[in-house]
C-alpha positions, 0 to 999 in steps of 0.5 A: 247290701247295695250301696245307697245314697244318703241325702245330707241335710247339711246345707251346701255340702252335697250328699254322703254314701252309706250301705242303705238310704235314710228312711227319714231325713228328719231324724238326723238333727231331731236329737243332738249329736255330731251332725249329719255330715260327720254321721254320714261320713262315718257310716260310710267309713264303717260299711267295708269293716263289716264282716272283717277283723276290724269291726271293732274300729267300726263300733268305736267310730259309731259309738262316738255318735250314740254317746253324743246323743244321736238316736237316728235309727240308721246309726243305731241298727249299724251300731247293733251290727257292729256290737254283735260282730265285735261280740263274736271276735271276743274269746271271753264268754262273759264279755261276748254276753255283755256286748250282745246285751248291749247290742240288744239294747241299740236294736230294740232302740232302732226298731222303736224309732223306726218301726217300719225299717227293715234293717232296724227290724232285722238287727233287733231280731237277731240281737234278741235272738242271740241274747236268748242264748244266754237266758233260760226259763221264763226270761228266755221265752219272753225275749224269744217272743220279742225276736219272733215279733221283730222277725215276723214283722220284718218279713212282712216288709221283706219276705226275701230277707235271708237273715230274717228267714234264718232267724225264723228257721232258727226259732222253729228248730228251737220249738221242736226241741222244747220239753213239756214244761217248756212248751207250756211256757210258750203257750202262756207267753205267746197266748196260745190255745194249744190247738195251733199246729206243731212246728216239725223239723222239716218246716224249720229246714224248709224255712232254712232252705228258702234263706239258702237259696237266697244267700247260699254263703251265709254260714249260720244258715248252713250251720242250722241246716246241718243241725236240722239233718242231725235231728233227722238222723242224717249225719252225711247230709249235715256234713255236706252243709258243714263242708260248704260252710268250712270251705268258705274263706272268712274272716271277722265275726264269721270265724266264730261261727266257722269254728262252731261248724268245725266242731259240729263236723267232728261230731258227725259220724 
């Protein structure tokens, strides 16, 4: 993301830097917290930690503001992202699930307080999508609907958000593999008539290819493009995208995805 400026409302202190501009300055002091200047300073310091092995430090720094009562959506969506990235660094399955559940809470809060903030919607969509991996049955379908609602709303604001396009393609591929019972649950939760056009693997692939054309180095997109090709019986093309994923030099949360890509690559015959 490009660097943007937060106009700090702390009088006489000038301005702070952060990843994205604040959507509404009045949020900064609406709820009790550590103050605008401290939050802006920490947001700036945490920005370089995303995608690295040190993101837990950023998580701890942002969490101080949250525990102090700060519900600024610019803090919340960053805390969501930091929590999810910290989860991907944790090799303990139970602890990872707990962190993703925690990140989901912050993401939903961010989208509630700033319903038209594209970053809040993006990370709410991601958090609810990843939380679904730990659910089943009706509960999973209901959480899936939340994720899709955030995804589609975010894409209406920014149709070129490659992360939201990835989440959309991910869900499309998921729907392609549902059983008859699961499809019935989807119709009930989504209030469908049953006459809607079915989603195909090709459509999921097209959505993921659009995400890939915007950001070809996004590991989850490469992983799911490979899964689309495998679903169509083409291991050769699957290996092409997996090799791209494995050739990238990554750290932090991306190591988790790259390890999954390596396992998938070994399964390709």
